[in-house]
Structure formats: structure tokens, C-alpha cells
C-alpha positions as CSV (number, residue, x, y, z in Angstrom):
1,M,-97.9,-112.6,75.3
2,T,-98.1,-114.0,71.9
3,E,-98.0,-117.4,71.3
4,L,-96.6,-119.8,68.7
5,P,-97.9,-121.2,66.5
6,P,-99.2,-125.3,67.5
7,Q,-97.9,-126.3,64.4
8,M,-94.7,-124.6,65.2
9,F,-93.6,-127.5,67.3
10,D,-95.3,-129.9,65.7
11,P,-93.6,-133.0,64.8
12,Q,-95.9,-134.2,61.8
13,H,-93.9,-130.5,60.2
14,P,-91.0,-131.7,59.5
15,D,-88.7,-128.7,57.8
16,K,-90.4,-126.4,60.2
17,A,-88.1,-128.4,62.8
18,A,-85.1,-128.5,60.8
19,E,-85.3,-125.3,60.3
20,L,-85.7,-123.6,63.5
21,Q,-82.6,-126.4,64.7
22,R,-80.7,-124.3,61.3
23,A,-81.5,-121.3,63.6
24,F,-80.0,-121.9,66.7
25,A,-76.8,-123.3,65.3
26,M,-76.8,-120.4,63.4
27,F,-77.5,-118.4,66.9
28,N,-74.8,-120.1,68.5
29,Q,-72.2,-120.2,65.9
30,V,-72.4,-116.4,65.7
31,S,-72.6,-116.1,69.4
32,A,-69.3,-118.1,69.3
33,D,-67.1,-115.2,67.0
34,L,-68.9,-113.0,69.1
35,T,-67.1,-114.2,72.3
36,R,-63.7,-114.8,70.4
37,A,-64.0,-111.7,68.2
38,Y,-64.0,-109.9,72.1
39,E,-61.8,-112.0,72.7
40,A,-59.5,-110.5,70.6
41,L,-60.9,-107.6,71.8
42,Q,-60.2,-107.8,75.1
43,G,-56.2,-108.8,74.4
44,K,-55.8,-106.0,71.3
45,V,-57.6,-103.5,73.8
46,A,-54.8,-105.1,76.5
47,S,-52.0,-104.4,74.1
48,L,-52.3,-101.1,73.4
49,T,-52.7,-99.9,76.8
50,E,-49.6,-100.9,77.8
51,E,-47.6,-100.1,74.6
52,L,-49.3,-96.3,76.0
53,A,-48.2,-96.7,78.7
54,V,-44.4,-97.1,77.2
55,A,-45.2,-94.5,75.6
56,N,-46.2,-92.0,78.2
57,G,-43.3,-93.2,80.2
58,E,-40.7,-92.4,77.4
59,L,-42.9,-89.1,77.4
60,R,-42.2,-88.0,80.8
61,R,-39.1,-89.1,81.2
62,Q,-37.8,-86.9,77.8
63,Y,-39.9,-84.2,79.3
64,Q,-37.7,-84.7,82.6
65,E,-34.4,-84.0,80.3
66,K,-35.9,-81.3,78.4
67,E,-36.5,-80.1,81.6
68,A,-33.9,-81.1,83.5
69,L,-31.7,-79.4,79.7
70,S,-33.1,-76.6,80.0
71,E,-32.3,-75.9,84.1
72,R,-28.8,-76.3,83.2
73,L,-29.0,-74.1,80.2
74,S,-30.6,-71.0,82.0
75,S,-27.7,-71.3,84.8
76,L,-24.6,-71.4,81.5
77,L,-26.7,-68.3,81.2
78,D,-26.8,-66.2,84.0
79,A,-23.1,-67.9,85.2
80,M,-22.3,-66.3,81.4
81,P,-19.4,-63.4,81.9
82,A,-21.0,-62.2,79.2
83,G,-24.5,-60.4,78.2
84,V,-27.7,-62.7,76.6
85,V,-30.4,-61.3,75.0
86,L,-33.1,-63.5,73.0
87,L,-34.7,-61.3,70.0
88,D,-38.1,-62.2,68.2
89,A,-38.2,-62.9,65.1
90,L,-39.9,-58.4,65.6
91,A,-36.1,-57.6,67.0
92,H,-38.2,-57.4,70.3
93,V,-35.4,-58.2,72.9
94,T,-37.8,-61.8,74.8
95,A,-35.5,-62.5,77.7
96,L,-32.0,-60.9,78.7
97,N,-29.2,-63.0,81.2
98,P,-28.0,-61.3,84.2
99,V,-24.8,-59.6,82.4
100,A,-27.2,-57.7,80.1
101,L,-30.1,-56.9,82.8
102,T,-27.2,-55.2,84.6
103,M,-26.0,-53.9,80.8
104,F,-29.4,-52.7,80.2
105,G,-31.9,-53.3,82.6
106,P,-35.1,-55.1,82.6
107,E,-37.4,-52.0,80.7
108,V,-35.8,-53.0,78.0
109,V,-37.6,-56.0,77.6
110,G,-40.5,-55.6,75.1
111,A,-38.8,-52.7,73.7
112,H,-37.5,-52.7,69.9
113,W,-33.4,-54.0,69.9
114,G,-32.8,-51.0,67.4
115,D,-34.2,-48.3,70.5
116,V,-32.2,-50.0,73.5
117,V,-29.2,-49.7,70.0
118,A,-29.4,-46.1,70.1
119,R,-30.4,-45.5,73.8
120,F,-27.5,-47.5,75.1
121,L,-24.5,-48.5,72.6
122,E,-22.4,-46.2,70.8
123,P,-20.2,-47.6,68.0
124,T,-16.5,-46.4,66.9
125,L,-14.3,-47.3,64.6
126,T,-13.9,-51.2,64.4
127,A,-16.8,-53.0,63.2
128,G,-19.0,-55.5,66.1
129,E,-17.0,-52.9,68.6
130,W,-19.7,-51.0,70.9
131,R,-19.2,-48.0,73.1
132,L,-21.6,-48.5,76.7
133,G,-20.8,-45.5,79.0
134,E,-17.2,-46.0,79.5
135,R,-16.5,-49.7,79.3
136,C,-16.6,-51.5,75.4
137,L,-18.3,-54.5,74.2
138,S,-17.9,-56.5,71.2
139,M,-21.5,-58.6,69.4
140,A,-21.9,-61.3,68.1
141,E,-25.0,-62.7,66.8
142,S,-26.4,-65.5,65.6
143,I,-29.9,-67.2,63.9
144,L,-31.8,-70.0,66.2
145,P,-32.8,-72.6,64.4
146,S,-36.2,-72.1,64.6
147,G,-35.5,-69.1,62.7
148,D,-37.7,-67.4,64.5
149,G,-35.6,-65.0,66.3
150,K,-31.6,-64.3,67.2
151,I,-29.8,-64.1,69.7
152,L,-27.7,-62.0,70.6
153,V,-23.5,-62.2,73.0
154,L,-21.9,-59.4,74.7
155,H,-18.1,-59.0,75.6
156,D,-17.2,-56.9,78.3
157,I,-13.4,-55.9,77.0
158,T,-12.9,-53.1,77.9
159,S,-9.8,-54.7,80.2
160,A,-8.4,-56.6,77.4
161,Q,-9.2,-52.8,75.0
162,R,-6.6,-50.9,77.9
163,M,-3.8,-53.9,77.3
164,K,-4.2,-53.3,74.1
165,E,-4.1,-49.8,73.8
166,E,-1.3,-49.8,76.7
167,L,1.4,-52.0,74.1
168,G,0.0,-50.0,70.9
169,R,1.6,-47.1,73.8
170,S,4.8,-48.7,74.9
171,Q,5.5,-49.6,71.3
172,R,5.1,-47.0,69.6
173,L,7.5,-45.2,72.4
174,A,10.1,-47.7,72.0
175,A,9.9,-46.7,68.1
176,M,10.8,-43.2,69.8
177,G,13.1,-44.4,71.5
178,E,14.8,-46.2,67.9
179,M,15.0,-43.6,66.5
180,A,16.1,-41.1,68.5
181,A,18.6,-43.3,69.9
182,S,19.0,-43.4,65.7
183,L,18.8,-40.1,65.6
184,A,21.5,-38.7,67.5
185,H,23.4,-41.3,66.4
186,Q,23.0,-39.4,62.6
187,L,22.7,-36.1,63.6
188,R,26.6,-36.9,65.6
189,T,28.5,-37.5,63.3
190,P,28.1,-34.7,60.2
191,L,28.1,-32.3,63.3
192,A,31.9,-33.6,64.9
193,A,32.4,-33.7,61.2
194,A,31.5,-30.1,61.0
195,L,32.8,-28.3,64.0
196,L,36.7,-30.4,63.4
197,Y,36.4,-28.7,60.4
198,T,35.1,-24.7,60.8
199,A,38.2,-25.6,64.2
200,N,41.2,-26.7,61.4
201,L,39.8,-23.0,59.9
202,G,40.8,-20.7,63.6
203,Q,44.1,-21.9,63.9
204,P,46.6,-19.9,63.3
205,G,49.8,-20.5,60.3
206,V,47.1,-22.0,57.8
207,N,46.9,-21.8,54.4
208,E,44.8,-20.5,52.2
209,A,44.4,-23.4,50.0
210,A,43.9,-25.5,52.6
211,R,41.3,-22.9,55.0
212,L,39.0,-22.7,51.1
213,K,39.4,-27.0,51.3
214,F,38.9,-27.2,55.6
215,S,35.7,-24.2,54.1
216,E,34.9,-26.7,51.8
217,K,34.6,-30.1,53.8
218,A,32.7,-28.0,56.9
219,A,29.7,-26.5,54.0
220,S,29.4,-30.3,53.0
221,Q,28.7,-31.8,56.2
222,L,26.4,-28.8,57.4
223,K,24.3,-29.5,53.9
224,R,25.3,-33.5,54.6
225,L,23.3,-32.6,58.4
226,E,21.0,-30.6,57.0
227,R,19.5,-32.5,54.1
228,L,19.0,-35.5,57.2
229,I,17.0,-32.8,59.0
230,Q,15.1,-32.0,55.5
231,D,13.8,-36.1,55.9
232,V,13.9,-36.6,59.6
233,L,10.6,-33.2,58.7
234,L,9.3,-34.4,55.4
235,Y,8.9,-38.3,57.6
236,A,7.4,-37.3,60.6
237,R,4.8,-34.7,58.7
238,G,4.2,-37.3,56.5
239,E,3.4,-36.5,52.3
240,S,-0.1,-35.3,50.8
241,I,-1.2,-37.5,48.4
242,G,-2.1,-33.7,46.3
243,R,-4.8,-33.0,42.9
244,D,-2.1,-33.1,40.8
245,V,-2.9,-35.2,37.5
246,L,0.3,-36.4,36.1
247,P,0.7,-38.1,32.8
248,A,2.5,-41.8,34.5
249,G,5.1,-40.8,31.0
250,D,5.0,-37.3,32.2
251,L,7.0,-38.5,35.5
252,L,9.5,-41.1,34.5
253,A,10.4,-38.0,32.4
254,E,11.3,-36.1,35.2
255,V,13.5,-39.1,37.0
256,R,15.2,-39.7,34.0
257,Q,16.2,-35.6,33.2
258,T,17.1,-35.9,37.1
259,M,18.1,-39.4,37.0
260,E,20.6,-39.3,33.3
261,P,23.3,-36.4,34.4
262,L,24.0,-38.6,38.2
263,A,24.0,-41.8,36.3
264,R,26.6,-41.0,33.8
265,A,29.0,-39.3,35.8
266,Q,29.9,-42.7,37.4
267,G,29.4,-44.6,34.3
268,V,26.5,-46.0,35.2
269,E,23.7,-47.1,32.0
270,F,20.4,-46.4,32.8
271,V,17.4,-47.6,31.0
272,V,14.1,-46.3,31.0
273,D,11.3,-48.0,29.8
274,D,7.9,-46.4,30.3
275,A,5.1,-48.5,28.6
276,C,2.5,-46.1,31.1
277,S,2.1,-43.3,28.8
278,A,-1.2,-43.9,28.6
279,V,-2.5,-44.1,31.4
280,E,-2.4,-40.9,34.5
281,I,-2.4,-40.3,38.6
282,V,-3.2,-37.7,40.5
283,G,-1.3,-37.1,43.5
284,S,1.4,-35.4,44.3
285,R,4.7,-34.8,41.3
286,K,6.9,-33.5,43.6
287,A,6.6,-36.4,46.7
288,L,6.0,-39.7,43.4
289,A,9.1,-38.1,41.7
290,G,11.4,-37.7,44.7
291,A,10.1,-41.0,45.8
292,L,11.0,-42.4,42.1
293,V,14.3,-41.1,42.5
294,N,14.7,-41.8,46.6
295,L,14.3,-45.3,44.8
296,L,16.9,-44.7,42.0
297,E,19.7,-43.1,44.6
298,N,19.6,-46.3,46.1
299,A,20.1,-48.3,43.3
300,L,22.4,-46.0,41.6
301,Q,25.3,-46.4,45.0
302,A,24.1,-50.4,45.0
303,T,25.4,-50.4,41.2
304,P,29.6,-50.7,40.8
305,A,30.6,-48.6,37.1
306,G,29.9,-49.8,33.8
307,G,26.3,-51.7,36.0
308,K,22.9,-50.4,34.5
309,I,20.3,-49.2,36.6
310,Y,16.3,-49.3,35.4
311,L,13.4,-47.4,35.5
312,G,10.1,-49.3,34.0
313,G,6.3,-48.7,33.9
314,K,3.8,-50.6,32.5
315,I,-0.5,-50.8,33.0
316,C,-1.3,-54.1,35.2
317,P,-5.0,-54.6,36.3
318,A,-3.7,-53.3,39.5
319,G,-2.9,-49.5,37.9
320,V,0.2,-48.5,37.0
321,V,4.0,-50.6,38.1
322,F,6.5,-48.5,38.0
323,T,9.9,-50.9,38.4
324,V,13.1,-49.8,39.2
325,R,16.0,-52.3,39.9
326,D,19.8,-52.5,40.7
327,G,23.2,-54.5,39.1
328,G,24.3,-54.4,42.7
329,P,25.2,-57.7,45.1
330,G,21.1,-57.4,46.2
331,V,19.9,-57.8,49.1
332,P,20.6,-59.7,52.3
333,H,17.2,-62.2,53.9
334,E,18.0,-61.0,57.1
335,K,17.8,-57.5,56.3
336,R,15.0,-57.5,53.9
337,E,12.1,-57.0,56.8
338,R,14.2,-54.3,58.4
339,I,14.7,-52.2,54.7
340,F,12.1,-49.9,55.5
341,E,12.8,-48.7,58.5
342,P,13.1,-45.4,59.1
343,F,17.1,-45.4,60.0
344,F,18.0,-48.8,58.7
345,T,20.7,-47.6,55.8
346,T,23.2,-50.1,54.8
347,K,25.3,-47.3,53.3
348,G,28.1,-46.1,56.0
349,Q,26.4,-42.6,54.4
350,G,23.4,-42.9,54.6
351,T,20.6,-40.9,56.5
352,G,18.2,-44.7,56.1
353,L,14.7,-42.6,55.7
354,G,15.1,-42.7,52.0
355,L,13.5,-46.2,50.9
356,A,10.9,-45.4,54.9
357,I,9.4,-41.6,52.8
358,A,9.5,-43.6,49.2
359,R,7.0,-46.0,51.1
360,G,4.8,-43.2,53.0
361,V,4.3,-41.8,50.0
362,A,3.3,-44.9,48.1
363,R,1.1,-46.0,50.9
364,A,-0.6,-41.7,51.1
365,H,-1.5,-42.3,46.8
366,G,-3.7,-45.4,47.8
367,G,-0.1,-48.3,47.2
368,T,2.7,-50.1,47.9
369,I,6.1,-50.9,47.6
370,E,7.3,-54.3,47.5
371,L,11.3,-55.7,47.3
372,S,12.3,-58.3,45.5
373,S,15.7,-59.9,45.1
374,A,16.0,-60.9,41.7
375,P,15.2,-58.7,38.4
376,R,11.6,-60.3,37.2
377,S,13.0,-59.4,33.3
378,A,15.3,-59.6,30.5
379,V,15.9,-56.0,30.2
380,V,19.4,-55.9,32.2
381,A,19.5,-59.5,32.9
382,D,22.5,-60.1,30.8
383,G,25.3,-60.4,34.6
384,D,22.4,-58.2,36.9
385,A,20.6,-61.0,38.5
386,S,21.7,-60.5,42.0
387,G,20.1,-57.3,41.9
388,A,17.0,-56.3,44.4
389,E,14.1,-54.6,42.5
390,F,11.6,-52.3,44.2
391,V,8.2,-52.5,42.5
392,M,5.4,-49.4,43.0
393,T,2.2,-49.4,42.7
394,L,-0.3,-46.6,42.2
395,P,-4.0,-47.1,41.3
396,V,-4.6,-44.3,38.3
397,G,-6.3,-41.9,37.8
398,V,-11.0,-41.6,37.2
399,G,-11.3,-42.1,33.8
400,S,-7.5,-43.2,32.8
401,G,-7.2,-45.6,30.1
402,E,-4.9,-47.6,27.5
403,G,-6.4,-45.4,24.2
404,K,-6.6,-41.8,25.8
């Protein structure tokens, strides 16, 4: 052990003693500071330990809640009557609920969904619906919130589809029954009249003039019967559009040539406004002309002598628009919804098929027919504000347009 020099403790050396006292004082100060720092550190550690314990408790609670939620969600998925398929970002099957397992089997887990679809599902004509054997499925998909996959939900709609088919079949049968009853009524009237007139032909004592009159009336009723049968066959068969390419103006000219003598015979003015000569229509010339003639014949029957009927054609963004307007009383509101139904007629001698056939022709050509209650043009505005207006819109042929 090294001995301290004696002069350090020598009272004859006051500088050395003072220096020693300062050193001891500094040491005591540093020790006190260290003690206080240690005590503060202990307090901080205790506080952090307490905060950590609270945080751990909160995390544990959240984890338990998530576990409980996950179990509830799993239970819900298992109890869902629909099939649920979970796909990853690469469209591989990662999980299925029990219903989906019964649809595809556990071996599809890990397979690409496209391969599963090709193996098990067959698309139907309805978007979003698929065939799985004898079952019909409706599929909906949603992207996961994380963006790394999808969830597919498949509902078995076989029962609903069967009910829909049964309802459609019942509606068709009801419509067929109503049509058969209407057809029988329409056929019975001219047939009974023809039988009556032909029976009178065989009566003794009938002079030649009366015999000729009865013969003409019987022939008239038989012609009416023949026209009715032709209309029924045309409506039942439907109208194919054909591939005739005809200028819209030529169609108006052909209809005008047919209708002008009829209008003149009844004392009705026939107005034609051709503003569609620049376009061409692809379809059946005979069917389109017949549809317009049907509309004009109805307009002629609704217009009294001295009135006017109107046929117009113009170009619009949707294609070409043909307008037929009469000067009659118009169509009552309660009858507008049924005006295009087969065998529905407001005229005693009508078959009720003219408008139905015209609408079928328009639809076959990709167009529409609409009924308006009041005219929208000033051409026949004087005194005809209550007339009916039928608007037929048809698409134009490829390459048609103004200036062609």
C-alpha cells in the first residue's frame, strides 16, 4: 500500500488542507446528485412498468375481443346458407365455408379459381348466374379491405328459378287462354254472318238481286275471316327483319301511294312530310310498309270526314322517326296501356292485331313504337289537338346519314 506523503496532513500546509476539503465536498455533492438521479430513475421505471402493464392488459383485451369476433364470424360463415369462397391476390382458393365445401369439395383449396369454374360451373344466359349440375347459383364477389384477395358468395337460387319458370309458364298459359277466347270471339262473328247469308241463298223464292246481295255479303265476311286468320298467323309467326336496303323516303312514297286513294274516298286529307330521304333502312320492305299502313288505317278510321291524317319521317340521333297522327278523339288514358295487346280493339269491326303486329315489326327491326296523346307538330294543329300520335323509331342502315 502506498503511503501518503506526510505533508498532506501537515497543518503547516493550509493550501493542501483546503484542497482536500473541497474534494470531499465535491464528492459529497456528486454522491447526493447520483442518489437523487437513481431515485428519479426508480420512479420512472415504476411508472413505465405500470404503463406497460396497462398497455399489455389493453392489448390482451383487444386480442381476446378479436379472437371472440373471429370465432363469431367463423360461426356465422359456417351457419350461412350460401357458399363462401375466399381467394388470395392470385385468385387461388384459400378457404371455403361448409356450404361451399359441399359444392366443390375440399380438394379445391389451393387451386386456381378459374380452374374450379371450368371444372364445376357452367354459365347461363343471365349474367351472374351459373349452373352446378342441376342447381342454379347466383355469384357475387367483393374485394377484401386489405386488397390482397376476394370473397365470393354463391347463393343457391334453384327454387327461386323454378318458381320463376312456373310463374312464366302460368302467365303464358293464361295469355294463351285469353288469346284463344278472344280469337274464338273474333272468328265467330264473321263466320256466323257468312253462314246466315249463305243459308239465305238456299231459300226458295229468293230473286236474283237478293241472291247476289247475299252472295256479296257472304264473300265480304269470308274475306274478313281470311284477313283475321292471316293476321293471327303473322302475329304468331313473328316478323323477320330481312335484308332489304331501302331509302326511308321510298318507304314513305310506297305507303303514300297505298293510303292516298283510301283517304280521298273518305274525304280525309292526307299530309306527308318527308325529311328522311338521306338515310337508308335495312330490313323487310313489306313488313315495314305494312306496319305503317296499319297505323294509318287506324288513323283513317279514327278521323271524321273533313279531317286530316299525317305521316312524317325525320332523322334523329337514334335513327329515323316515322310519325302517324290522326284527327280523331284520341286514346283514353285507361286504354293506353292495353292498346298494343293482341285482340284489344276499340272498333267494332277491328281484329285488334294491327297495332300488335306493328309493334312486333318495329321490335324485330331493333326499333320501338310509342303512343302520344297529343300532336307535337303544328302541321295538323288546327282542330286536331286531341288526336292520337304513334311514333315509330328505327335504326338506320350502316353508312346512312345526312348528305349521303
